[in-house]
C-alpha positions, 0 to 999 in steps of 0.5 A: 444763182444762174446768170439768167435768173433774177430775184423774184419780185412779189407784190401785193395789191389790195383791191375793192371790186366796186365802182362806188367811190364812197364804198371803195374808199371806205373799205380802202381806208379801213385797210390802210388805217394802221399804215397811215401812222407808220413812219416807215410807210410815210417815208416810202410815200414821200418820194412818190409825191405824197406828204403829211396831208395825204397820210393824215387820217383818214388818208387823202383820196389821192393816197387811197386811190394809189395804194388800193385798187378799186373799180370793176373787174376790168379796172382791177385787171388793168392795175394787175397788168400795170404791176406786171408791166413794171416788173412784178413776177407775182401779184397777190390780190387782197380782196377788201370791202366785200360783204361776201365770205372770204371764199366768195371774195377770192373767187371774184378776185380770181376772175379779176386776175384773168388767165393771162396774169403771170402769177396771182395768189389770192388770200382774204384780207384778214390773212394779209396782216 
C-alpha cells in the first residue's frame, strides 16, 4: 500500500429518529436483544465500563444509549460527527424503530447524515443482520 494510505475504518450506527426516550429505547432494545447474550459483545463492552448488569436483558438504559443513537436530527448528526472525529472514514446509519417503510426511513436518515459527513451509506435495519 502507498505510504499515505491507511486502512478504511467503517463503522455502523444504529439510530432512532425520535426524542421520546421510551420509544427510542424500545426500538434500540429490539435491535440489541441478540447481542446482549453474546459473549463476544460482552467482552468488548467490559473494557468500556459496562458489566453484567448492563447486558442483562433487556439492557440498561446506559448501554442502550451508548450503543444506539437516538434523538432529533441534530443529535443524530452529532453522533455521526463524533464517530468521524474519532477516526471513522465511513458511518453506516441503520435506521431503527420507525413506522415508516424502509425507503422513507432511509430518506429521513439521509437528512440526519447531512451534506458535510465524509461518507454515509444507509440501509434498512432488516439488512443489517
